[in-house]
N, CA and C atoms of all chains as a GROMACS GRO file, in nm:
protein
  624
    1MET      N    1   1.963  -2.980  -2.679
    1MET     CA    2   1.991  -2.842  -2.646
    1MET      C    3   1.861  -2.766  -2.613
    2PHE      N    4   1.756  -2.798  -2.693
    2PHE     CA    5   1.628  -2.734  -2.665
    2PHE      C    6   1.527  -2.838  -2.616
    3GLY      N    7   1.406  -2.793  -2.586
    3GLY     CA    8   1.302  -2.886  -2.545
    3GLY      C    9   1.290  -2.899  -2.395
    4PRO      N   10   1.197  -2.985  -2.352
    4PRO     CA   11   1.168  -2.992  -2.209
    4PRO      C   12   1.278  -3.059  -2.126
    5PHE      N   13   1.363  -3.142  -2.186
    5PHE     CA   14   1.462  -3.216  -2.105
    5PHE      C   15   1.603  -3.163  -2.123
    6ARG      N   16   1.614  -3.037  -2.161
    6ARG     CA   17   1.746  -2.979  -2.180
    6ARG      C   18   1.819  -2.969  -2.045
    7ILE      N   19   1.951  -2.976  -2.053
    7ILE     CA   20   2.029  -2.972  -1.929
    7ILE      C   21   2.059  -2.827  -1.893
    8THR      N   22   1.998  -2.784  -1.783
    8THR     CA   23   2.030  -2.652  -1.731
    8THR      C   24   2.081  -2.671  -1.589
    9ASN      N   25   2.139  -2.568  -1.535
    9ASN     CA   26   2.192  -2.576  -1.399
    9ASN      C   27   2.085  -2.614  -1.298
   10SER      N   28   1.966  -2.554  -1.316
   10SER     CA   29   1.864  -2.580  -1.215
   10SER      C   30   1.806  -2.720  -1.230
   11LEU      N   31   1.803  -2.775  -1.353
   11LEU     CA   32   1.748  -2.910  -1.371
   11LEU      C   33   1.847  -3.016  -1.326
   12SER      N   34   1.972  -3.000  -1.356
   12SER     CA   35   2.068  -3.105  -1.322
   12SER      C   36   2.118  -3.095  -1.178
   13GLY      N   37   2.120  -2.976  -1.124
   13GLY     CA   38   2.180  -2.961  -0.992
   13GLY      C   39   2.080  -2.944  -0.880
   14GLY      N   40   1.952  -2.943  -0.913
   14GLY     CA   41   1.854  -2.922  -0.808
   14GLY      C   42   1.835  -2.776  -0.777
   15LEU      N   43   1.849  -2.744  -0.650
   15LEU     CA   44   1.818  -2.608  -0.607
   15LEU      C   45   1.923  -2.509  -0.657
   16LEU      N   46   1.879  -2.409  -0.727
   16LEU     CA   47   1.972  -2.304  -0.769
   16LEU      C   48   1.899  -2.171  -0.764
   17TRP      N   49   1.939  -2.092  -0.670
   17TRP     CA   50   1.881  -1.958  -0.660
   17TRP      C   51   1.983  -1.860  -0.713
   18LYS      N   52   1.937  -1.777  -0.802
   18LYS     CA   53   2.028  -1.677  -0.856
   18LYS      C   54   1.991  -1.541  -0.799
   19ILE      N   55   2.071  -1.490  -0.711
   19ILE     CA   56   2.049  -1.357  -0.655
   19ILE      C   57   2.150  -1.264  -0.720
   20PRO      N   58   2.105  -1.164  -0.794
   20PRO     CA   59   2.199  -1.075  -0.860
   20PRO      C   60   2.291  -1.007  -0.760
   21TRP      N   61   2.412  -0.976  -0.804
   21TRP     CA   62   2.508  -0.920  -0.707
   21TRP      C   63   2.479  -0.774  -0.678
   22ARG      N   64   2.401  -0.707  -0.764
   22ARG     CA   65   2.368  -0.567  -0.736
   22ARG      C   66   2.219  -0.546  -0.758
   23LEU      N   67   2.171  -0.431  -0.711
   23LEU     CA   68   2.030  -0.400  -0.723
   23LEU      C   69   2.001  -0.347  -0.863
   24SER      N   70   1.876  -0.367  -0.907
   24SER     CA   71   1.834  -0.309  -1.034
   24SER      C   72   1.796  -0.162  -1.010
   25PRO      N   73   1.789  -0.081  -1.116
   25PRO     CA   74   1.751   0.060  -1.096
   25PRO      C   75   1.618   0.078  -1.024
   26THR      N   76   1.520  -0.007  -1.051
   26THR     CA   77   1.391   0.008  -0.982
   26THR      C   78   1.402  -0.032  -0.836
   27GLN      N   79   1.484  -0.133  -0.806
   27GLN     CA   80   1.505  -0.168  -0.665
   27GLN      C   81   1.571  -0.054  -0.592
   28LYS      N   82   1.666   0.011  -0.660
   28LYS     CA   83   1.735   0.124  -0.599
   28LYS      C   84   1.639   0.239  -0.574
   29PHE      N   85   1.549   0.260  -0.670
   29PHE     CA   86   1.450   0.367  -0.656
   29PHE      C   87   1.361   0.341  -0.534
   30ARG      N   88   1.316   0.216  -0.522
   30ARG     CA   89   1.229   0.183  -0.408
   30ARG      C   90   1.306   0.190  -0.277
   31GLN      N   91   1.433   0.155  -0.280
   31GLN     CA   92   1.516   0.164  -0.159
   31GLN      C   93   1.525   0.310  -0.113
   32ARG      N   94   1.547   0.401  -0.210
   32ARG     CA   95   1.553   0.544  -0.175
   32ARG      C   96   1.420   0.590  -0.117
   33LYS      N   97   1.311   0.541  -0.175
   33LYS     CA   98   1.178   0.578  -0.129
   33LYS      C   99   1.158   0.533   0.017
   34ARG      N  100   1.204   0.411   0.045
   34ARG     CA  101   1.189   0.360   0.183
   34ARG      C  102   1.274   0.441   0.280
   35LEU      N  103   1.397   0.477   0.237
   35LEU     CA  104   1.483   0.558   0.324
   35LEU      C  105   1.416   0.691   0.355
   36ARG      N  106   1.357   0.751   0.250
   36ARG     CA  107   1.290   0.880   0.270
   36ARG      C  108   1.169   0.866   0.360
   37ALA      N  109   1.098   0.752   0.349
   37ALA     CA  110   0.980   0.730   0.433
   37ALA      C  111   1.019   0.728   0.581
   38VAL      N  112   1.132   0.662   0.611
   38VAL     CA  113   1.178   0.658   0.751
   38VAL      C  114   1.218   0.798   0.795
   39ASP      N  115   1.287   0.872   0.708
   39ASP     CA  116   1.325   1.010   0.742
   39ASP      C  117   1.200   1.094   0.772
   40GLN      N  118   1.095   1.069   0.696
   40GLN     CA  119   0.971   1.144   0.714
   40GLN      C  120   0.909   1.114   0.851
   41VAL      N  121   0.910   0.986   0.890
   41VAL     CA  122   0.856   0.948   1.022
   41VAL      C  123   0.936   1.018   1.132
   42ILE      N  124   1.068   1.016   1.118
   42ILE     CA  125   1.155   1.080   1.218
   42ILE      C  126   1.122   1.229   1.228
   43ALA      N  127   1.107   1.294   1.111
   43ALA     CA  128   1.079   1.438   1.110
   43ALA      C  129   0.945   1.468   1.174
   44THR      N  130   0.844   1.387   1.144
   44THR     CA  131   0.711   1.411   1.200
   44THR      C  132   0.712   1.400   1.352
   45VAL      N  133   0.777   1.292   1.402
   45VAL     CA  134   0.782   1.272   1.548
   45VAL      C  135   0.860   1.385   1.613
   46THR      N  136   0.971   1.425   1.550
   46THR     CA  137   1.052   1.534   1.605
   46THR      C  138   0.971   1.662   1.617
   47ASN      N  139   0.902   1.698   1.507
   47ASN     CA  140   0.824   1.823   1.506
   47ASN      C  141   0.713   1.819   1.610
   48ALA      N  142   0.642   1.705   1.613
   48ALA     CA  143   0.528   1.695   1.704
   48ALA      C  144   0.573   1.709   1.849
   49LEU      N  145   0.683   1.643   1.885
   49LEU     CA  146   0.729   1.650   2.023
   49LEU      C  147   0.792   1.785   2.055
   50ALA      N  148   0.857   1.845   1.952
   50ALA     CA  149   0.923   1.974   1.973
   50ALA      C  150   0.820   2.082   2.007
   51LYS      N  151   0.699   2.070   1.954
   51LYS     CA  152   0.594   2.168   1.986
   51LYS      C  153   0.561   2.167   2.134
   52LYS      N  154   0.576   2.050   2.197
   52LYS     CA  155   0.552   2.039   2.340
   52LYS      C  156   0.680   2.064   2.420
   53GLY      N  157   0.790   2.088   2.348
   53GLY     CA  158   0.917   2.109   2.416
   53GLY      C  159   0.979   1.980   2.466
   54GLU      N  160   0.942   1.868   2.404
   54GLU     CA  161   0.997   1.740   2.448
   54GLU      C  162   1.087   1.680   2.341
   55THR      N  163   1.166   1.584   2.381
   55THR     CA  164   1.242   1.506   2.284
   55THR      C  165   1.264   1.367   2.342
   56LEU      N  166   1.324   1.280   2.264
   56LEU     CA  167   1.345   1.141   2.306
   56LEU      C  168   1.492   1.108   2.293
   57LYS      N  169   1.536   1.021   2.382
   57LYS     CA  170   1.674   0.974   2.376
   57LYS      C  171   1.698   0.900   2.244
   58SER      N  172   1.604   0.812   2.210
   58SER     CA  173   1.622   0.731   2.088
   58SER      C  174   1.621   0.820   1.963
   59LEU      N  175   1.538   0.924   1.969
   59LEU     CA  176   1.528   1.017   1.855
   59LEU      C  177   1.659   1.094   1.838
   60GLU      N  178   1.712   1.144   1.951
   60GLU     CA  179   1.837   1.220   1.945
   60GLU      C  180   1.952   1.132   1.897
   61ARG      N  181   1.951   1.008   1.945
   61ARG     CA  182   2.058   0.916   1.906
   61ARG      C  183   2.051   0.889   1.757
   62TRP      N  184   1.930   0.866   1.707
   62TRP     CA  185   1.913   0.840   1.563
   62TRP      C  186   1.964   0.958   1.481
   63LYS      N  187   1.924   1.079   1.525
   63LYS     CA  188   1.959   1.197   1.445
   63LYS      C  189   2.109   1.226   1.451
   64SER      N  190   2.173   1.191   1.563
   64SER     CA  191   2.317   1.216   1.570
   64SER      C  192   2.396   1.112   1.491
   65GLU      N  193   2.345   0.989   1.484
   65GLU     CA  194   2.423   0.882   1.421
   65GLU      C  195   2.389   0.859   1.275
   66MET      N  196   2.260   0.867   1.243
   66MET     CA  197   2.216   0.822   1.111
   66MET      C  198   2.206   0.938   1.013
   67PRO      N  199   2.266   0.926   0.895
   67PRO     CA  200   2.248   1.029   0.793
   67PRO      C  201   2.110   1.016   0.729
   68THR      N  202   2.059   1.128   0.676
   68THR     CA  203   1.932   1.119   0.603
   68THR      C  204   1.959   1.068   0.462
   69GLU      N  205   1.852   1.041   0.391
   69GLU     CA  206   1.867   0.985   0.255
   69GLU      C  207   1.951   1.078   0.168
   70ALA      N  208   1.926   1.210   0.179
   70ALA     CA  209   1.997   1.306   0.096
   70ALA      C  210   2.146   1.313   0.131
   71GLU      N  211   2.178   1.287   0.258
   71GLU     CA  212   2.318   1.297   0.301
   71GLU      C  213   2.398   1.171   0.270
   72MET      N  214   2.329   1.061   0.242
   72MET     CA  215   2.400   0.933   0.224
   72MET      C  216   2.467   0.925   0.089
   73LEU      N  217   2.577   0.852   0.087
   73LEU     CA  218   2.643   0.823  -0.040
   73LEU      C  219   2.571   0.706  -0.107
   74PRO      N  220   2.571   0.701  -0.241
   74PRO     CA  221   2.510   0.587  -0.310
   74PRO      C  222   2.567   0.454  -0.260
   75ARG      N  223   2.694   0.455  -0.230
   75ARG     CA  224   2.763   0.335  -0.181
   75ARG      C  225   2.695   0.280  -0.055
   76ASP      N  226   2.653   0.372   0.034
   76ASP     CA  227   2.591   0.326   0.158
   76ASP      C  228   2.443   0.294   0.141
   77LYS      N  229   2.381   0.354   0.038
   77LYS     CA  230   2.239   0.326   0.017
   77LYS      C  231   2.218   0.185  -0.036
   78TYR      N  232   2.309   0.140  -0.124
   78TYR     CA  233   2.283   0.015  -0.196
   78TYR      C  234   2.377  -0.098  -0.158
   79THR      N  235   2.482  -0.070  -0.084
   79THR     CA  236   2.571  -0.178  -0.040
   79THR      C  237   2.597  -0.162   0.108
   80MET      N  238   2.650  -0.268   0.169
   80MET     CA  239   2.681  -0.262   0.311
   80MET      C  240   2.813  -0.334   0.338
   81PHE      N  241   2.866  -0.308   0.458
   81PHE     CA  242   2.992  -0.370   0.496
   81PHE      C  243   2.973  -0.519   0.519
   82ASP      N  244   3.072  -0.598   0.475
   82ASP     CA  245   3.072  -0.740   0.506
   82ASP      C  246   3.217  -0.782   0.519
   83ARG      N  247   3.255  -0.838   0.633
   83ARG     CA  248   3.397  -0.868   0.654
   83ARG      C  249   3.444  -0.984   0.567
   84LYS      N  250   3.348  -1.066   0.518
   84LYS     CA  251   3.390  -1.182   0.439
   84LYS      C  252   3.389  -1.155   0.289
   85ALA      N  253   3.329  -1.044   0.247
   85ALA     CA  254   3.317  -1.018   0.104
   85ALA      C  255   3.444  -0.955   0.049
   86LYS      N  256   3.461  -0.977  -0.081
   86LYS     CA  257   3.574  -0.916  -0.148
   86LYS      C  258   3.560  -0.764  -0.141
   87ARG      N  259   3.663  -0.696  -0.105
   87ARG     CA  260   3.666  -0.550  -0.086
   87ARG      C  261   3.566  -0.503   0.019
   88TYR      N  262   3.523  -0.594   0.104
   88TYR     CA  263   3.442  -0.563   0.222
   88TYR      C  264   3.304  -0.502   0.194
   89ARG      N  265   3.252  -0.520   0.073
   89ARG     CA  266   3.118  -0.467   0.047
   89ARG      C  267   3.033  -0.577  -0.015
   90LYS      N  268   2.904  -0.578   0.020
   90LYS     CA  269   2.808  -0.665  -0.048
   90LYS      C  270   2.679  -0.587  -0.069
   91GLY      N  271   2.596  -0.634  -0.162
   91GLY     CA  272   2.470  -0.567  -0.190
   91GLY      C  273   2.382  -0.567  -0.066
   92ILE      N  274   2.310  -0.457  -0.048
   92ILE     CA  275   2.228  -0.447   0.073
   92ILE      C  276   2.114  -0.548   0.071
   93HIS      N  277   2.080  -0.598  -0.049
   93HIS     CA  278   1.970  -0.694  -0.058
   93HIS      C  279   2.010  -0.832  -0.006
   94LYS      N  280   2.134  -0.849   0.035
   94LYS     CA  281   2.174  -0.975   0.098
   94LYS      C  282   2.141  -0.975   0.247
   95LEU      N  283   2.106  -0.859   0.299
   95LEU     CA  284   2.071  -0.845   0.441
   95LEU      C  285   1.931  -0.900   0.463
   96PRO      N  286   1.913  -0.995   0.557
   96PRO     CA  287   1.779  -1.047   0.581
   96PRO      C  288   1.681  -0.936   0.619
   97LYS      N  289   1.561  -0.942   0.561
   97LYS     CA  290   1.455  -0.841   0.583
   97LYS      C  291   1.502  -0.700   0.546
   98TRP      N  292   1.582  -0.691   0.439
   98TRP     CA  293   1.647  -0.563   0.410
   98TRP      C  294   1.551  -0.450   0.380
   99THR      N  295   1.427  -0.481   0.340
   99THR     CA  296   1.335  -0.370   0.311
   99THR      C  297   1.268  -0.318   0.438
  100ARG      N  298   1.290  -0.388   0.551
  100ARG     CA  299   1.220  -0.346   0.672
  100ARG      C  300   1.315  -0.322   0.790
  101VAL      N  301   1.443  -0.313   0.762
  101VAL     CA  302   1.537  -0.278   0.869
  101VAL      C  303   1.622  -0.160   0.822
  102SER      N  304   1.676  -0.087   0.918
  102SER     CA  305   1.759   0.028   0.884
  102SER      C  306   1.905  -0.011   0.884
  103GLN      N  307   1.970   0.010   0.772
  103GLN     CA  308   2.113  -0.020   0.759
  103GLN      C  309   2.175   0.095   0.682
  104ARG      N  310   2.234   0.191   0.757
  104ARG     CA  311   2.280   0.313   0.689
  104ARG      C  312   2.427   0.342   0.709
  105ILE      N  313   2.487   0.290   0.816
  105ILE     CA  314   2.624   0.333   0.846
  105ILE      C  315   2.722   0.216   0.841
  106ASN      N  316   2.849   0.249   0.836
  106ASN     CA  317   2.955   0.150   0.828
  106ASN      C  318   3.029   0.145   0.962
  107PRO      N  319   3.097   0.031   0.989
  107PRO     CA  320   3.181   0.028   1.109
  107PRO      C  321   3.297   0.126   1.094
  108PRO      N  322   3.354   0.172   1.205
  108PRO     CA  323   3.461   0.272   1.197
  108PRO      C  324   3.575   0.223   1.108
  109GLY      N  325   3.622   0.309   1.022
  109GLY     CA  326   3.734   0.274   0.935
  109GLY      C  327   3.692   0.219   0.801
  110PHE      N  328   3.563   0.188   0.783
  110PHE     CA  329   3.516   0.136   0.655
  110PHE      C  330   3.410   0.227   0.597
  111MET      N  331  -0.452   1.988   2.188
  111MET     CA  332  -0.380   1.859   2.197
  111MET      C  333  -0.379   1.792   2.061
  112SER      N  334  -0.262   1.751   2.018
  112SER     CA  335  -0.254   1.688   1.886
  112SER      C  336  -0.226   1.539   1.901
  113TYR      N  337  -0.247   1.471   1.790
  113TYR     CA  338  -0.238   1.325   1.792
  113TYR      C  339  -0.148   1.276   1.680
  114PHE      N  340  -0.091   1.158   1.701
  114PHE     CA  341  -0.022   1.088   1.593
  114PHE      C  342  -0.125   1.003   1.520
  115ARG      N  343  -0.132   1.018   1.390
  115ARG     CA  344  -0.213   0.927   1.311
  115ARG      C  345  -0.116   0.823   1.254
  116ILE      N  346  -0.123   0.701   1.302
  116ILE     CA  347  -0.025   0.597   1.267
  116ILE      C  348  -0.092   0.493   1.180
  117THR      N  349  -0.035   0.467   1.063
  117THR     CA  350  -0.086   0.366   0.971
  117THR      C  351   0.018   0.256   0.958
  118LEU      N  352  -0.025   0.132   0.971
  118LEU     CA  353   0.069   0.021   0.948
  118LEU      C  354   0.083   0.001   0.797
  119HIS      N  355   0.202   0.030   0.746
  119HIS     CA  356   0.225   0.029   0.602
  119HIS      C  357   0.288  -0.103   0.558
  120ARG      N  358   0.383  -0.153   0.636
  120ARG     CA  359   0.453  -0.277   0.602
  120ARG      C  360   0.417  -0.382   0.706
  121SER      N  361   0.403  -0.505   0.660
  121SER     CA  362   0.370  -0.614   0.750
  121SER      C  363   0.490  -0.649   0.838
  122ALA      N  364   0.463  -0.706   0.955
  122ALA     CA  365   0.571  -0.742   1.047
  122ALA      C  366   0.600  -0.891   1.043
  123ILE      N  367   0.558  -0.958   0.938
  123ILE     CA  368   0.582  -1.102   0.927
  123ILE      C  369   0.732  -1.128   0.930
  124GLY      N  370   0.772  -1.222   1.016
  124GLY     CA  371   0.912  -1.261   1.022
  124GLY      C  372   1.001  -1.166   1.099
  125LEU      N  373   0.944  -1.064   1.160
  125LEU     CA  374   1.025  -0.971   1.239
  125LEU      C  375   1.026  -1.017   1.386
  126PRO      N  376   1.120  -0.965   1.466
  126PRO     CA  377   1.132  -1.012   1.604
  126PRO      C  378   1.003  -0.996   1.685
  127LYS      N  379   0.990  -1.078   1.787
  127LYS     CA  380   0.873  -1.075   1.875
  127LYS      C  381   0.854  -0.938   1.937
  128ARG      N  382   0.966  -0.875   1.973
  128ARG     CA  383   0.956  -0.744   2.038
  128ARG      C  384   0.892  -0.642   1.945
  129THR      N  385   0.931  -0.646   1.818
  129THR     CA  386   0.876  -0.553   1.721
  129THR      C  387   0.726  -0.575   1.704
  130ARG      N  388   0.688  -0.701   1.693
  130ARG     CA  389   0.546  -0.733   1.675
  130ARG      C  390   0.467  -0.694   1.799
  131ALA      N  391   0.532  -0.708   1.917
  131ALA     CA  392   0.465  -0.671   2.041
  131ALA      C  393   0.440  -0.521   2.047
  132VAL      N  394   0.535  -0.442   1.995
  132VAL     CA  395   0.517  -0.297   1.992
  132VAL      C  396   0.398  -0.261   1.904
  133LEU      N  397   0.389  -0.327   1.788
  133LEU     CA  398   0.276  -0.301   1.699
  133LEU      C  399   0.145  -0.337   1.767
  134ALA      N  400   0.144  -0.451   1.836
  134ALA     CA  401   0.022  -0.493   1.907
  134ALA      C  402  -0.014  -0.392   2.014
  135ALA      N  403   0.088  -0.338   2.083
  135ALA     CA  404   0.063  -0.240   2.188
  135ALA      C  405   0.008  -0.110   2.131
  136LEU      N  406   0.050  -0.078   2.007
  136LEU     CA  407  -0.004   0.041   1.941
  136LEU      C  408  -0.145   0.016   1.888
  137GLY      N  409  -0.184  -0.110   1.879
  137GLY     CA  410  -0.316  -0.144   1.826
  137GLY      C  411  -0.315  -0.169   1.677
  138LEU      N  412  -0.197  -0.198   1.621
  138LEU     CA  413  -0.186  -0.222   1.477
  138LEU      C  414  -0.178  -0.372   1.454
  139HIS      N  415  -0.286  -0.430   1.406
  139HIS     CA  416  -0.291  -0.575   1.391
  139HIS      C  417  -0.286  -0.622   1.247
  140ARG      N  418  -0.312  -0.532   1.154
  140ARG     CA  419  -0.303  -0.570   1.014
  140ARG      C  420  -0.263  -0.449   0.931
  141ARG      N  421  -0.212  -0.477   0.810
  141ARG     CA  422  -0.166  -0.370   0.722
  141ARG      C  423  -0.281  -0.278   0.686
  142GLY      N  424  -0.252  -0.148   0.684
  142GLY     CA  425  -0.354  -0.050   0.648
  142GLY      C  426  -0.434  -0.002   0.767
  143LYS      N  427  -0.415  -0.066   0.882
  143LYS     CA  428  -0.486  -0.025   1.004
  143LYS      C  429  -0.439   0.114   1.047
  144VAL      N  430  -0.534   0.199   1.085
  144VAL     CA  431  -0.501   0.335   1.129
  144VAL      C  432  -0.538   0.349   1.276
  145VAL      N  433  -0.444   0.400   1.357
  145VAL     CA  434  -0.475   0.428   1.498
  145VAL      C  435  -0.431   0.570   1.530
  146PHE      N  436  -0.490   0.625   1.635
  146PHE     CA  437  -0.456   0.760   1.681
  146PHE      C  438  -0.406   0.751   1.825
  147HIS      N  439  -0.295   0.815   1.851
  147HIS     CA  440  -0.242   0.821   1.986
  147HIS      C  441  -0.197   0.964   2.013
  148PRO      N  442  -0.214   1.012   2.137
  148PRO     CA  443  -0.173   1.150   2.166
  148PRO      C  444  -0.023   1.167   2.149
  149VAL      N  445   0.016   1.290   2.117
  149VAL     CA  446   0.159   1.321   2.101
  149VAL      C  447   0.222   1.324   2.240
  150GLU      N  448   0.285   1.214   2.276
  150GLU     CA  449   0.352   1.200   2.404
  150GLU      C  450   0.480   1.123   2.381
  151ALA      N  451   0.572   1.139   2.476
  151ALA     CA  452   0.703   1.075   2.460
  151ALA      C  453   0.689   0.924   2.448
  152GLN      N  454   0.597   0.863   2.525
  152GLN     CA  455   0.589   0.717   2.522
  152GLN      C  456   0.544   0.666   2.386
  153PHE      N  457   0.453   0.739   2.322
  153PHE     CA  458   0.410   0.694   2.190
  153PHE      C  459   0.516   0.725   2.085
  154GLY      N  460   0.588   0.836   2.106
  154GLY     CA  461   0.700   0.866   2.017
  154GLY      C  462   0.803   0.754   2.019
  155GLY      N  463   0.831   0.703   2.140
  155GLY     CA  464   0.927   0.594   2.154
  155GLY      C  465   0.879   0.468   2.086
  156MET      N  466   0.748   0.441   2.096
  156MET     CA  467   0.694   0.321   2.031
  156MET      C  468   0.703   0.334   1.880
  157ILE      N  469   0.677   0.456   1.829
  157ILE     CA  470   0.688   0.477   1.684
  157ILE      C  471   0.832   0.456   1.639
  158MET      N  472   0.926   0.502   1.722
  158MET     CA  473   1.067   0.485   1.686
  158MET      C  474   1.104   0.338   1.670
  159LYS      N  475   1.040   0.252   1.750
  159LYS     CA  476   1.070   0.108   1.742
  159LYS      C  477   1.023   0.047   1.610
  160VAL      N  478   0.919   0.104   1.552
  160VAL     CA  479   0.861   0.043   1.432
  160VAL      C  480   0.861   0.142   1.315
  161LYS      N  481   0.960   0.234   1.315
  161LYS     CA  482   0.958   0.344   1.217
  161LYS      C  483   0.966   0.296   1.073
  162GLU      N  484   1.022   0.178   1.049
  162GLU     CA  485   1.032   0.127   0.911
  162GLU      C  486   0.899   0.072   0.862
  163LEU      N  487   0.805   0.049   0.953
  163LEU     CA  488   0.682  -0.022   0.915
  163LEU      C  489   0.561   0.070   0.906
  164VAL      N  490   0.572   0.190   0.961
  164VAL     CA  491   0.452   0.273   0.972
  164VAL      C  492   0.471   0.406   0.898
  165THR      N  493   0.359   0.470   0.868
  165THR     CA  494   0.362   0.610   0.824
  165THR      C  495   0.290   0.691   0.931
  166VAL      N  496   0.344   0.807   0.963
  166VAL     CA  497   0.294   0.886   1.076
  166VAL      C  498   0.260   1.026   1.029
  167GLU      N  499   0.147   1.076   1.075
  167GLU     CA  500   0.110   1.216   1.052
  167GLU      C  501   0.070   1.276   1.187
  168GLU      N  502   0.081   1.407   1.197
  168GLU     CA  503   0.032   1.473   1.318
  168GLU      C  504  -0.102   1.536   1.286
  169VAL      N  505  -0.205   1.505   1.362
  169VAL     CA  506  -0.339   1.559   1.338
  169VAL      C  507  -0.392   1.623   1.464
  170ASP      N  508  -0.494   1.709   1.446
  170ASP     CA  509  -0.547   1.783   1.560
  170ASP      C  510  -0.636   1.698   1.649
  171ARG      N  511  -0.713   1.609   1.586
  171ARG     CA  512  -0.803   1.526   1.668
  171ARG      C  513  -0.813   1.389   1.605
  172PRO      N  514  -0.842   1.286   1.686
  172PRO     CA  515  -0.856   1.153   1.628
  172PRO      C  516  -0.989   1.139   1.553
  173LEU      N  517  -0.988   1.069   1.443
  173LEU     CA  518  -1.112   1.043   1.370
  173LEU      C  519  -1.184   0.925   1.436
  174THR      N  520  -1.316   0.931   1.436
  174THR     CA  521  -1.391   0.816   1.486
  174THR      C  522  -1.388   0.706   1.382
  175LYS      N  523  -1.432   0.587   1.424
  175LYS     CA  524  -1.436   0.473   1.333
  175LYS      C  525  -1.523   0.505   1.211
  176ARG      N  526  -1.636   0.572   1.238
  176ARG     CA  527  -1.730   0.607   1.133
  176ARG      C  528  -1.666   0.703   1.032
  177GLU      N  529  -1.595   0.804   1.085
  177GLU     CA  530  -1.531   0.903   0.997
  177GLU      C  531  -1.424   0.839   0.911
  178LEU      N  532  -1.351   0.742   0.970
  178LEU     CA  533  -1.249   0.671   0.893
  178LEU      C  534  -1.312   0.592   0.780
  179GLN      N  535  -1.423   0.525   0.811
  179GLN     CA  536  -1.493   0.448   0.708
  179GLN      C  537  -1.542   0.540   0.597
  180ASP      N  538  -1.599   0.656   0.638
  180ASP     CA  539  -1.651   0.749   0.538
  180ASP      C  540  -1.539   0.802   0.449
  181SER      N  541  -1.421   0.822   0.507
  181SER     CA  542  -1.310   0.875   0.426
  181SER      C  543  -1.265   0.775   0.321
  182ARG      N  544  -1.291   0.645   0.346
  182ARG     CA  545  -1.250   0.544   0.249
  182ARG      C  546  -1.356   0.516   0.144
  183ARG      N  547  -1.482   0.556   0.176
  183ARG     CA  548  -1.592   0.520   0.088
  183ARG      C  549  -1.586   0.601  -0.040
  184PRO      N  550  -1.600   0.538  -0.156
  184PRO     CA  551  -1.601   0.616  -0.280
  184PRO      C  552  -1.727   0.700  -0.291
  185GLU      N  553  -1.722   0.806  -0.372
  185GLU     CA  554  -1.837   0.893  -0.387
  185GLU      C  555  -1.952   0.817  -0.452
  186LYS      N  556  -2.073   0.854  -0.411
  186LYS     CA  557  -2.190   0.787  -0.467
  186LYS      C  558  -2.217   0.839  -0.607
  187GLY      N  559  -2.291   0.758  -0.686
  187GLY     CA  560  -2.334   0.801  -0.818
  187GLY      C  561  -2.223   0.795  -0.921
  188PHE      N  562  -2.240   0.866  -1.030
  188PHE     CA  563  -2.143   0.864  -1.138
  188PHE      C  564  -2.140   1.000  -1.203
  189TRP      N  565  -2.037   1.023  -1.285
  189TRP     CA  566  -2.034   1.146  -1.362
  189TRP      C  567  -1.993   1.114  -1.504
  190VAL      N  568  -2.037   1.198  -1.596
  190VAL     CA  569  -2.013   1.174  -1.738
  190VAL      C  570  -1.880   1.237  -1.776
  191GLU      N  571  -1.788   1.157  -1.822
  191GLU     CA  572  -1.657   1.210  -1.862
  191GLU      C  573  -1.664   1.269  -2.002
  192THR      N  574  -1.727   1.196  -2.095
  192THR     CA  575  -1.744   1.243  -2.232
  192THR      C  576  -1.885   1.209  -2.275
  193ALA      N  577  -1.953   1.307  -2.334
  193ALA     CA  578  -2.086   1.277  -2.386
  193ALA      C  579  -2.071   1.179  -2.501
  194ALA      N  580  -2.169   1.088  -2.518
  194ALA     CA  581  -2.159   0.981  -2.616
  194ALA      C  582  -2.141   1.035  -2.756
  195ARG      N  583  -2.213   1.145  -2.791
  195ARG     CA  584  -2.206   1.200  -2.928
  195ARG      C  585  -2.065   1.250  -2.959
  196ALA      N  586  -2.005   1.318  -2.859
  196ALA     CA  587  -1.871   1.375  -2.881
  196ALA      C  588  -1.767   1.266  -2.904
  197GLY      N  589  -1.798   1.145  -2.856
  197GLY     CA  590  -1.703   1.035  -2.872
  197GLY      C  591  -1.687   0.991  -3.016
  198PHE      N  592  -1.794   1.003  -3.098
  198PHE     CA  593  -1.787   0.961  -3.238
  198PHE      C  594  -1.730   1.072  -3.323
  199LYS      N  595  -1.600   1.073  -3.340
  199LYS     CA  596  -1.537   1.184  -3.410
  199LYS      C  597  -1.558   1.175  -3.560
  200GLY      N  598  -1.559   1.053  -3.609
  200GLY     CA  599  -1.568   1.037  -3.754
  200GLY      C  600  -1.709   1.044  -3.808
  201GLU      N  601  -1.806   1.076  -3.720
  201GLU     CA  602  -1.945   1.068  -3.763
  201GLU      C  603  -1.978   1.162  -3.878
  202GLU      N  604  -1.923   1.286  -3.871
  202GLU     CA  605  -1.957   1.386  -3.972
  202GLU      C  606  -1.908   1.344  -4.111
  203GLU      N  607  -1.792   1.276  -4.110
  203GLU     CA  608  -1.739   1.235  -4.240
  203GLU      C  609  -1.797   1.104  -4.288
  204GLY      N  610  -1.889   1.048  -4.209
  204GLY     CA  611  -1.951   0.923  -4.248
  204GLY      C  612  -1.858   0.803  -4.234
  205GLU      N  613  -1.771   0.806  -4.131
  205GLU     CA  614  -1.673   0.697  -4.116
  205GLU      C  615  -1.707   0.604  -4.002
  206VAL      N  616  -1.829   0.613  -3.951
  206VAL     CA  617  -1.866   0.530  -3.836
  206VAL      C  618  -1.872   0.384  -3.878
  207ARG      N  619  -1.790   0.304  -3.812
  207ARG     CA  620  -1.790   0.160  -3.843
  207ARG      C  621  -1.857   0.084  -3.729
  208LEU      N  622  -1.927  -0.019  -3.762
  208LEU     CA  623  -1.993  -0.099  -3.658
  208LEU      C  624  -1.924  -0.234  -3.644
   0.00000   0.00000   0.00000
């Protein structure tokens, strides 16, 4: 039962990665921080260009489609739509490169 | 004329070629690198492509390489936080242990 040759899932079965099904409170905190950082970049670019009376198509599209961190529901901050998952939601940390891509909205109807 | 001060905050390892190409076009080759570009629509669009990876500020003028280095350099010399005598609180009562 104890000692170096005890039978555990990872020893007997080889590769076993355990990815928790939900984020920890600190992961959630950092996720919110990253969302706010992107909002900050958007705001800075908007203000800087607005002083010159200019705007961007991509900027307008982002602002019309994407909610800011404060406007988002916790559900959308920490989980995302998945058509194969039970009840159609999975943790956002299952998304490849999830700390460096923007994933804020759901498909229509979800 | 104002400028964008763009700092590469997150690495682009494993991200698409197009994203890395945008960073290269901005002149951001490693994390922590700071570049200045004028506030123009084309640079705004490039920032939008890499908005998750960079931090952006609007500044009045670009800093030279020398000024950037100086801003990172710690102050010379030292300062005394607590005088040595004040540190020995128990001295008056004769409780100083060695």
